[in-house]
N, C-alpha and C positions, 0 to 999 in steps of 0.2 A: 197513711190515712186515706189516700185516694189512689186512683190508677195512674198517677203522674209518674210513670216509670219508663226507662229506656227511651228517652226522648231522642228522636232522630234530629239531626242538625237541620234547623230551618234557616240558618244563615248562609246556606249554599256553599259547600266546600268547593275547592278548585275543580273546574271541569263541569260543574253543574250550572244549568242556565240561571241567569238572574231573573228577578221577577218580571222585568219588562220583556223578556224573551219568551214568556209563556203565552199559550193561547188565551185570549181574554176571558172565556168562560171558565177555564181551569183556574185562572188566577182569581177570579171573582169568587168561586166556590170556596177555595181554600181561605182567602182573606176574610170573607164573611163568616165562615165557620169558626175561625180562630177568634174573631171579635165576639161572636155569640157565646162561645165557650166561657168567656170571662165576664160577659155582660149581656145575657139574654137567655131565652129558653134553651136548655141543653139538648132537648130532642131535636130542635131545628139545627143546632150546631152539629150534632151527630150525623144527621142526614146529609148536610152539605159536605162535611169532611169525608164521608164515605164516597160521595159522588166525586170529589176531588181526587181521592185515592184511585178510584177506578179509571178516571180520565187520564191520569199520568202514569199508570202502571207500566206501560210499554215505553213511553217516551222519556220518563224520568223516574226510575224505581226509587231513588232516594227521596224524592218529593212525595211519591206515593206512600212510602213508609211514614214520612212525617205526618201526612194526613191521617193515616191509620192509627198512629200512636195517639194523636189528639182525639180521634174518634173514641178510643178506649177511655180517655179521660172524661169525655162527655157522657158515655154510657155508665161509667162508674158513678159520676156525680148524680145522674138521674136514677140510679138503682136498677138499670136495665141489664140484667145478667146475660140474657140471650144476645142483646146487642153488643155487650162487651166481648162475648165469644166470637161473634161475627167479625168484629173489628180486629181481634187477634188473628183470626184465620186469614184475613186479607193481608196480613203483614208479609207473608212469604208463601211459597208453594208448600204443599203437604210435606211434612217431615218424614225422613227416613229414620233408620235406627242408628245412624252414625253420629258420633259426637263431633265437637269442633276439631279436636285433635286428629281424628280419623279423616275428616274432610281435608285438613291441611296436608296430612301425609299423602293423601291421594291427589294433591295438586289442586284441590278446590279452594274457593275463597273462604277463609275461616270466619269472616264477618257474616256470611250467609248462615253458617252453622250456629253462630252466636245468637243471631236473630231467631232461629228456630228453637234454640234452647230457651230463650226468653219467652217466646210465644207459648211453648209447651209448659214451661214452668208457671207462667201466669194462669194458664188454664187449670193447672193443678191447684193453685191457690184458690181459684173460684170454686173448684169442685171439692175442696177440703182435703186434698191429698198433700199434706205439708211435707211428708217424708220425701216424696218424689220431687216436690217443688224445691226443697232444699238442695237435692242432688243436682237439679237442673240449673237453679238460679245462683248457687254459690260461685261457680266459675264466672258467670255474668257479673255478679257483684264485685268479684276481684278485678275484672277488667275495668269496670266503671270507676271503682275506687281509686285506681291508679291514674285516672285522668285528671287534668288540671283545669278543665272548664266547668263552670257552675252548673249548666244543664246536666252534664254527665254525673257530677257529684250528687246533684239532687236526685237523679234517678237511682244511684247507688243507695242513698239514704232511705229512699222510699221503699225500695225492694227489701232492705233490712227491716224496716218498720213492718211491712206486711208479713215478713217471716217471723216476727216476734223478737228479733235481735235488737232490743231497744238501745243498748249501750252503743252498738255500731251505728244505729240510725242517728242518735244524737250527735255522735262525734262527726260523722260524715256530713250531716246536714249543717252542723256548725261551720265546717270548712266551706261548704257550698255557699252559705250566707256571706262569709267573709269574702269569698271569691267574687260573688255577684256584686257586692257593694264596691269592691275595688275596681271592678270592670265597669261600674256605672250601669248595671243592668237593672234599671228601675222597674221594668215590667216583671222581672223574675223574682226580685227581692220579696214582695209580699207572699208569693206562693211558697217560697222556701220557708219563710217565717211561719206560715200556716202549718206546714208539715212538721217543722221543728217544735212548735208549741204543742202540737198533738202528741208527738213522741215524748215530750217532757211530762205531759199529763199522764200518759200511760205509765211512765216510770216513777211518778209520784213527786215530781218537782213542780208543784203547782204555782208557786210565786214566779219562778222563771218562765213558766208557760204563759202566765198573765202578761209579763213584761214583753215577751216576744210577740204575743198575739196583739197587744196594744200597738206595738210598733208596726206590725203588718197591717193592722186596720187603717192606720193613718196613711201608709204608703199605698195601699190598695184604693183607698178613697180618692187620693190625689190622682191616681192613674185611671180612675173610672172603671175599675174592675169590681163591679158590684156583686158578682157571684163569689168572688174571693172575700169581699167584705162580709158577706153573709156567713161564709164558712168560718172566718175568724171570729165573728160575733158568737157563733155556736160554741167555739172553743173557749171564749171568754165566759160564756154562760156556764159551761162545765166547770171551769176553774172556780167561778164564783159559787157554784153549788157546793164546793168543798171549803174554800177559803174566801168567803164573801157573804154578803147579806142577801135576803130574798128580793129586795128591790133591784139590786144589781143583776141578779139572775134573770128576773123578769124583763128588765130593759134589754139585755143582750139577746135573750132568747126570742123576744118578740121582734127585734130588729132582724134576726136571722130568719125567722119564719115568714116575715113579710116577703122577702125576696125568694125564699125557698118555695113558697106556694106559687108565686108568679112565674118562676123560671123552672119549676119541676126539679128542685134540688133535694132528692131523697136523702142523701147522706147528711146534708145540713139539717133538714127537718128532724131526722132521727136523733141527732146529737142534741138539738135544742129541746126537744120534748124530754129526752133523758135527763138533761140538766134540770129542767123544771120539776120533774118527778123526784129527783134526788134532793132538791131543795125542800120539797114538801115533806119527804121522809125525815130529813134532818130536823124539821120542826115538829115531828111527831104526827104529821098528817098522813098516815098510811092510806087512808081512804082515797084522797085525791091522787096520791102517787100511783096507786094501783090502777085507778081509772085512766091516768095518762099513759101508763105503760102497757096495759092490756092489748090495745090494738097493734102495738109494735111487735109483740111476741106471738100473737095468734095469726093464723092464716087469713088471707083475704086481701083486698085492695089497699088496706091501711097498714099492712105489715111493714115493719121497718126495713131499712136498707139491707140488701142481701149479705153484705159483708160485715154488718154491725149488729143485726138484731139479736143474734145469739149472745152477744156480750151484755145485753140488757136483762137477760133472764134472771141473774141473781138478784138484781134490784127489784124486779117484779115479784119474784117468789117471796122475798122478805116483806114487801108491801102487802101482798095478798094475804099472807099468813097473819100479819099484825092487824090487818083490817077485818080478819075473820071471813074472808071470801072462800066460797066453795069452788075451787078451781082444780083442774087436772095438773097440779104442781108436779106430780111424779112424772108425767109425760114430758113436761117441759124440762125437768131436771135430766131426764134421759137424753134429750136432745142436747142439753148443755154438756153432758158427759162426753158426747161425741166431739163437740167443739174443744173441750178441755184436752182430750186425747190427741188432738192435732198438734199441740205444742206451740201454737202461735201466740199464746198469752201466758207468761210465766206465773201469773197469779191464779190462773184458772183452776188448778187442783185444789187450792185452799177455798176458793169460792164455791166449788162443787161440794166439798165437804160441809161447808156452812149451809148451803141449800138443803142438803140431806138432813142435817141436824135440825133445821127449822121445821121440817115436815115429819120428822121421825115420831113414831108412836109405839115403838117396840122396845122402849127402855134403853135404846142406844144413843140417845140425844147427847148426853155428856161425853160419851166416847167419841162421837162424831165432831163435836165442838173441839175437843182436845186434838183430834186429828187435823182439823182445819188450822188450829193455831200452830201445830208442828209444820204444816205446809207453808204457812206464812213466813216461818223462819228461813225458808229456802229462797224467798224472792223478796226484792226490795219493793215494798208497797205499804208505807205506814198508815195511810188512810184506810185501806181495806182491812188491814190487820186490826186497827182500832175498831172498825165496824164489827168485826167478828167478836172481839172482846166485849163490846157493848151488847151484841145480841146474846152472847153466852151469859153475861151478867144479868140481863133482863129475864132470861129464862130461869136462872137460878132464883132470882127474887120472886118470880111468880110461883115457884115451887116452895116458897117459904124457907129458903136457904140463904138468908142475908149475909151470914158470915162468909160463905163461899162466894157470894156475888160481889162483895165489896172489892176484893183484889182485882177481879176482872174489870169492874167499872172504874176503879182508880187508874188501871193501866190504859183503859180506853180514853179517859180524860187526858192523860199525859200524851198519848199517841196523837189525839186530835190537836192538842195544843202545839205539839212539835211541828205539825204540817200546816198550822194556821187555820184549821177548820173550826172557827170560833162557834158557829151555830151548833155543830155536832158536839163540840166540847161542852156546851151548855146543856145539851140534851143528856149527855153522859153524867154531868154533874147532878142534874135533876134526878136521874135514876139512882145515883149514889146517895143523894139525900133521902130518897124514898126507901133505900135499903138500910137506913139508920145511921149513915155517916153524917155527923154534925160539924165536921171540921172543914168542909169544902167551901163554905162561905161565912161571912160574918153573921152573927145572930141578928134576927129581925128585931126592930124596936117597935114601940107602940103596941097597939092591940094585936098586930100580926105576930108578935112574939109569943102569943098565947097558943098559936097553932103548931101542930106537928109538921115535919117536912112534907108528908103526904097531903095533909089538909091544906097547907099553903099552896102546893102545886095545883091542887084541884080548884082552890079559890081563884088563883090567877087565871087558870084556863077558863073558868066560868065567866070571870070578869072580862075576858077577851072575846066572849060571845059563843064559846063552845057549848054544845048540848051535852047532857049527861052521857049519851051514847058516844059522842066524839071524845069526851074526856076518858071514858073507859077504854076506847081504842088506843088513845095516845099513851095511856099508862099501863096498858095490858092487864086491866082488871075488869071485873064485872060491873055492869050498870048498877046493880044492887049495892055494891061496895061504894061506888061514887055517891049514890043517894045517901047512904049511911054517913059517910064523911061530911057531905054537904050539910046535912042536918046539924051535925056537931059544929061545923064552921059557923052556921047561922047563930047557934046558941052561944058559942064562945065570943062572937063579935057583936052580938046584940042586934042583928039585922033580921028582916023577915022576907026579903025578896032578893032576886038576882040583881035587879037594878040598884038596890040599896048597897049590895055587896060591891058592885062596880064603882059606885060613888065613893065608898069608904076606901077601897084600894087605890083609887085615883087620888084621893086626898093624902093618903099616907105615902104613896109612891108616885108623885106627879110626873116623873119622867118615864114611868114604865107603861102607862096606858094612854 
């Protein structure tokens, strides 16, 4: 999730000077930088940590590396790609072409080569060269996984997460959490929980992600780690956007954004905005979802975090298409194709095919949706799988192919229910009703029983305050079709205005409005 990788030991191994033995200025820079990293503006933390690294480079190389590693964390949190590279470069002297094994054979310190492989591998991650990153970082991952200390295990788990090896990330971060708790490392526990919860989100274990994020939120709050609190709040908002309600999403997202804006936490703000947009889309509000996501995926000062913005593209493309926006979707999809080819996200090939299906106008839409569903079978991701089934079913329904749409929409309902995505499941049920399925809910009683499923959905949306244009966007139909159905609703229910319709629905369904 973040750059919290290859942590140099800051507990001072044997032979290294204790804190009291350091020059006062060097000690102050490192201490203040570490404090600000977890509770303050991360740009200030970055500058102090690089100063500390420079000051101790010749007197204490291990302490200098500690400062450099934490400077990379500050740069990652702040979305500073160039700063991240500078901090990596400061870790060790320019690399040669030898591997760790060659250095050891030549009588050189293998730890030096390991640091160089780590530095070069993380640069490849930032540059998008995941093939070379895997070659360089897999040996580092093996060394760290064999360690028994919580910081080393956390580093291993985070490297696995950045390489897209979610199973290894969850396993190793789980061991790191147990180790940190057993050692009483109260400062490290919430940071391990943040990374573990994010790994669980990526793998589709949303309820486990929520449990771990809530535990981390409590621990970070007790320790005064407000930047970590913000990051965990963003993770909770993302989890709630799948398996929670809109009020919960808003509460967690706004809590994350308050600290993110004050402390320059680009990663946290990107995740929080993404969560809110996904909640909007789950409620059929593509217009607001597209408006939230557009700045994150387009160039400029508001672009999302450099390590995350490409992952937002599928959600934006879907929102923009459903909202009827005229955007350069093809250009964004081409950029996402580059990301998908990197191999860092197991679900990316399926999401790429879904994006192409959504914008296709050459008669290949059905074929592309089918290809997307086939790709989903290769990766564990029930939520995104169900979203593709929902999108395909909606497309079929709009093409007046309800018989073909219903199996896709039924599968979407089941998929969302299995991962606890209640809002999305209701969205899929409404689409299923609009496709002519009358078995998804109990029949309406009273005057509402006079309405068809499509008329009832339009009536509910209007009663909730939606305009005809907004209803059309939610249901993927034309405004003229909404007007036609609404006239019939008024006739069937004997009302003459939208306010009268709202009062009638409120009387017949008092808990709904």
